[in-house]
ZAMARGU-4260 file (C-alpha; in steps of 0.2 Angstrom, whole numbers, plus 5000, padded with zeros to 4 digits):
<rodrens>
0) 5051/4674/5056 | 5047/4692/5060 | 5057/4705/5069 | 5050/4712/5085 | 5049/4730/5087
5) 5062/4738/5098 | 5048/4747/5108 | 5038/4731/5111 | 5053/4722/5116 | 5059/4735/5128
10) 5042/4738/5136 | 5038/4720/5139 | 5054/4714/5146 | 5065/4723/5158 | 5084/4725/5153
15) 5096/4719/5166 | 5111/4732/5166 | 5125/4725/5176 | 5133/4737/5188 | 5151/4738/5192
20) 5156/4727/5207 | 5162/4742/5216 | 5145/4751/5216 | 5134/4736/5221 | 5118/4742/5230
25) 5112/4731/5245 | 5097/4721/5241 | 5080/4726/5248 | 5080/4710/5259 | 5062/4714/5265
30) 5056/4709/5247 | 5057/4690/5251 | 5056/4679/5235 | 5061/4693/5223 | 5079/4689/5223
35) 5087/4675/5213 | 5105/4668/5211 | 5112/4663/5194 | 5127/4653/5192 | 5138/4652/5176
40) 5148/4636/5178 | 5163/4636/5166 | 5179/4626/5164 | 5190/4640/5170 | 5178/4651/5181
45) 5163/4651/5191 | 5152/4667/5191 | 5138/4670/5203 | 5126/4685/5202 | 5111/4690/5213
50) 5097/4698/5203 | 5081/4707/5209 | 5064/4705/5201 | 5069/4717/5187 | 5084/4706/5183
55) 5096/4720/5188 | 5112/4713/5195 | 5114/4718/5213 | 5130/4708/5217 | 5143/4696/5208
60) 5156/4684/5214 | 5169/4676/5204 | 5181/4662/5207 | 5192/4649/5197 | 5184/4632/5194
65) 5193/4619/5205 | 5204/4608/5195 | 5204/4594/5209 | 5191/4586/5220 | 5178/4582/5207
70) 5160/4588/5206 | 5159/4590/5225 | 5173/4602/5225 | 5164/4612/5211 | 5148/4612/5221
75) 5157/4618/5236 | 5165/4632/5227 | 5148/4637/5219 | 5140/4638/5237 | 5155/4649/5243
80) 5152/4661/5229 | 5133/4661/5232 | 5136/4665/5250 | 5148/4679/5245 | 5136/4687/5232
85) 5122/4686/5245 | 5133/4695/5258 | 5137/4709/5245 | 5119/4711/5242 | 5115/4712/5260
90) 5104/4697/5259 | 5103/4679/5265 | 5098/4662/5257 | 5080/4663/5264 | 5077/4679/5253
95) 5081/4669/5237 | 5066/4663/5226 | 5078/4650/5219 | 5095/4647/5211 | 5098/4643/5193
100) 5114/4635/5186 | 5120/4635/5168 | 5132/4620/5166 | 5142/4612/5153 | 5140/4593/5150
105) 5124/4583/5149 | 5111/4592/5160 | 5095/4582/5166 | 5084/4596/5172 | 5071/4584/5179
110) 5083/4574/5189 | 5094/4589/5193 | 5110/4580/5188 | 5125/4585/5177 | 5136/4572/5168
115) 5149/4571/5154 | 5156/4588/5159 | 5173/4585/5150 | 5179/4603/5154 | 5176/4600/5173
120) 5187/4590/5184 | 5183/4571/5184 | 5165/4574/5180 | 5159/4560/5169 | 5146/4551/5179
125) 5129/4560/5184 | 5131/4571/5199 | 5116/4578/5208 | 5121/4596/5208 | 5104/4603/5210
130) 5100/4592/5225 | 5117/4596/5233 | 5115/4615/5231 | 5096/4615/5236 | 5101/4605/5252
135) 5115/4617/5256 | 5104/4632/5255 | 5089/4626/5265 | 5080/4616/5251 | 5076/4631/5240
140) 5072/4627/5222 | 5088/4624/5211 | 5085/4623/5192 | 5099/4617/5180 | 5101/4622/5161
145) 5114/4621/5148 | 5127/4635/5150 | 5126/4641/5132 | 5107/4639/5130 | 5104/4650/5146
150) 5116/4663/5140 | 5108/4664/5123 | 5091/4665/5131 | 5097/4680/5142 | 5103/4689/5126
155) 5086/4685/5118 | 5075/4692/5132 | 5087/4705/5140 | 5101/4709/5127 | 5106/4710/5109
160) 5092/4698/5103 | 5077/4708/5110 | 5071/4715/5093 | 5070/4697/5085 | 5058/4683/5087
165) 5071/4670/5081 | 5090/4669/5082 | 5105/4659/5083 | 5117/4661/5097 | 5136/4656/5095
170) 5147/4655/5110 | 5166/4655/5106 | 5176/4650/5121 | 5185/4635/5127 | 5174/4625/5116
175) 5160/4632/5104 | 5142/4631/5110 | 5126/4637/5103 | 5108/4640/5106 | 5092/4642/5095
180) 5077/4653/5098 | 5063/4649/5086 | 5047/4660/5086 | 5050/4666/5103 | 5054/4649/5111
185) 5070/4641/5115 | 5072/4625/5104 | 5079/4611/5114 | 5075/4597/5102 | 5076/4580/5112
190) 5088/4588/5124 | 5103/4592/5114 | 5099/4605/5102 | 5111/4619/5099 | 5127/4609/5098
195) 5134/4622/5085 | 5152/4617/5089 | 5149/4599/5083 | 5142/4604/5066 | 5153/4596/5053
200) 5161/4608/5041 | 5175/4597/5033 | 5172/4579/5030 | 5187/4569/5037 | 5194/4585/5044
205) 5202/4589/5061 | 5199/4577/5075 | 5187/4584/5088 | 5186/4580/5106 | 5169/4573/5104
210) 5177/4559/5093 | 5171/4565/5076 | 5181/4574/5063 | 5178/4591/5055 | 5168/4599/5068
215) 5168/4618/5070 | 5175/4616/5088 | 5190/4606/5081 | 5196/4622/5073 | 5188/4636/5084
220) 5188/4629/5102 | 5201/4639/5112 | 5208/4622/5118 | 5209/4615/5100 | 5217/4631/5094
225) 5230/4629/5107 | 5233/4611/5103 | 5235/4616/5084 | 5248/4630/5088 | 5258/4618/5099
230) 5258/4606/5085 | 5264/4619/5073 | 5277/4625/5085 | 5284/4607/5086 | 5286/4608/5067
235) 5297/4624/5069 | 5284/4638/5067 | 5288/4652/5079 | 5275/4660/5091 | 5276/4670/5108
240) 5260/4663/5115 | 5269/4650/5126 | 5281/4664/5132 | 5266/4675/5136 | 5257/4661/5145
245) 5272/4658/5156 | 5274/4676/5160 | 5256/4678/5165 | 5258/4662/5175 | 5243/4653/5166
250) 5241/4635/5162 | 5233/4637/5145 | 5231/4650/5132 | 5217/4661/5138 | 5207/4674/5127
255) 5218/4687/5135 | 5234/4678/5129 | 5227/4676/5112 | 5223/4695/5111 | 5241/4699/5117
260) 5248/4688/5103 | 5238/4696/5090 | 5243/4714/5096 | 5261/4708/5096 | 5259/4703/5077
265) 5262/4684/5081 | 5259/4677/5064 | 5255/4659/5070 | 5242/4666/5083 | 5234/4676/5069
270) 5233/4661/5058 | 5225/4651/5072 | 5212/4665/5075 | 5208/4667/5056 | 5206/4648/5055
275) 5194/4649/5069 | 5184/4663/5062 | 5182/4654/5045 | 5176/4638/5054 | 5163/4648/5064
280) 5157/4658/5049 | 5155/4642/5039 | 5145/4634/5053 | 5134/4650/5054 | 5131/4650/5035
285) 5125/4632/5036 | 5114/4635/5051 | 5106/4650/5043 | 5103/4640/5027 | 5093/4628/5037
290) 5084/4639/5049 | 5084/4656/5040 | 5085/4665/5056 | 5087/4684/5055 | 5100/4687/5068
295) 5115/4678/5075 | 5122/4684/5092 | 5141/4680/5095 | 5147/4678/5113 | 5159/4668/5124
300) 5176/4673/5130 | 5185/4673/5113 | 5169/4680/5104 | 5169/4695/5116 | 5188/4697/5113
305) 5188/4696/5094 | 5170/4698/5086 | 5168/4717/5087 | 5185/4720/5079 | 5183/4706/5066
310) 5165/4708/5062 | 5169/4712/5044 | 5179/4696/5042 | 5165/4686/5050 | 5153/4693/5038
315) 5163/4690/5022 | 5168/4672/5027 | 5149/4669/5031 | 5144/4676/5015 | 5154/4662/5006
320) 5142/4649/5013 | 5125/4657/5012 | 5112/4651/5000 | 5105/4669/4999 | 5121/4679/5001
325) 5110/4695/4996 | 5100/4693/5013 | 5112/4689/5027 | 5107/4688/5045 | 5112/4702/5057
330) 5128/4698/5066 | 5127/4705/5084 | 5139/4706/5099 | 5132/4702/5116 | 5125/4716/5126
335) 5126/4707/5143 | 5144/4702/5141 | 5152/4691/5154 | 5136/4692/5165 | 5125/4684/5152
340) 5127/4666/5157 | 5124/4670/5175 | 5109/4681/5172 | 5102/4668/5160 | 5104/4655/5174
345) 5095/4667/5186 | 5080/4667/5173 | 5079/4648/5176 | 5074/4651/5194 | 5058/4660/5188
350) 5052/4643/5182
</rodrens>
């Protein structure tokens, strides 16, 4: 698995550099078919971007993911955000070549459905998200993909992964997801490849939301980290995370709340983050032993909050599990940041 030259990577693929929302430039609406919309659908937020033919972000619209109303309410909110982003870009739906959606859960690209999206409200049965959005915007093409896989693909093509032919992406957020690029192609397996969060790192370990025990996500998913802290709190351990959450009028421990707890020297918060990093690093070490990829990109809400400052800890923990510790992979932060998932979704609309 060779490393691509930086020059070759940058000359063959344009890099999308997200512009601040306050300086959005109206789209050249005369260039019909050049614009695409990308949707990053998450458990807590929906982010929509409109990009041009060079993958430059022209506009973005963000909103909280509805907690009631099921899949239809989520689809309606996505449509509202697409309309808003188009308005910012000075464009209309007829100017879009297509819409791409990166979604959690079981994505059936051929059928245009999403099912088993446990982080979304009442979304277990297949819902025709692609068809609903296509009809809403005049029957334009809508492509669906796994949320983490599309973000990893964006980092490979446009971001931190550009110098490499192969890489592993690890997205640390509400859950822990992953994506794999092998010899310049995304590896989908039989449709579920990249479930990094469900690699077992401890036999008979902590119970995971998937029903198994000892998964990476059971230790490192933000939701599971919160559950662990609350359990420790009931045992008499002290933490200010609940107080910070209530002060910020949140319903759960967001990445910002975790960061505030760490800054305040909250020892239980620090233990939880250390525990999560150790779990992710063990998973990375095992994946690298199997695939021998030269690079690992770490993203997601928690990853963006903590990876850069804790990179040395990730490296030292990973080294404990590497078969060839003398030749570790490069550990990289995302370059596209919060826009990565939506930009990656927009790439789906090129298909």
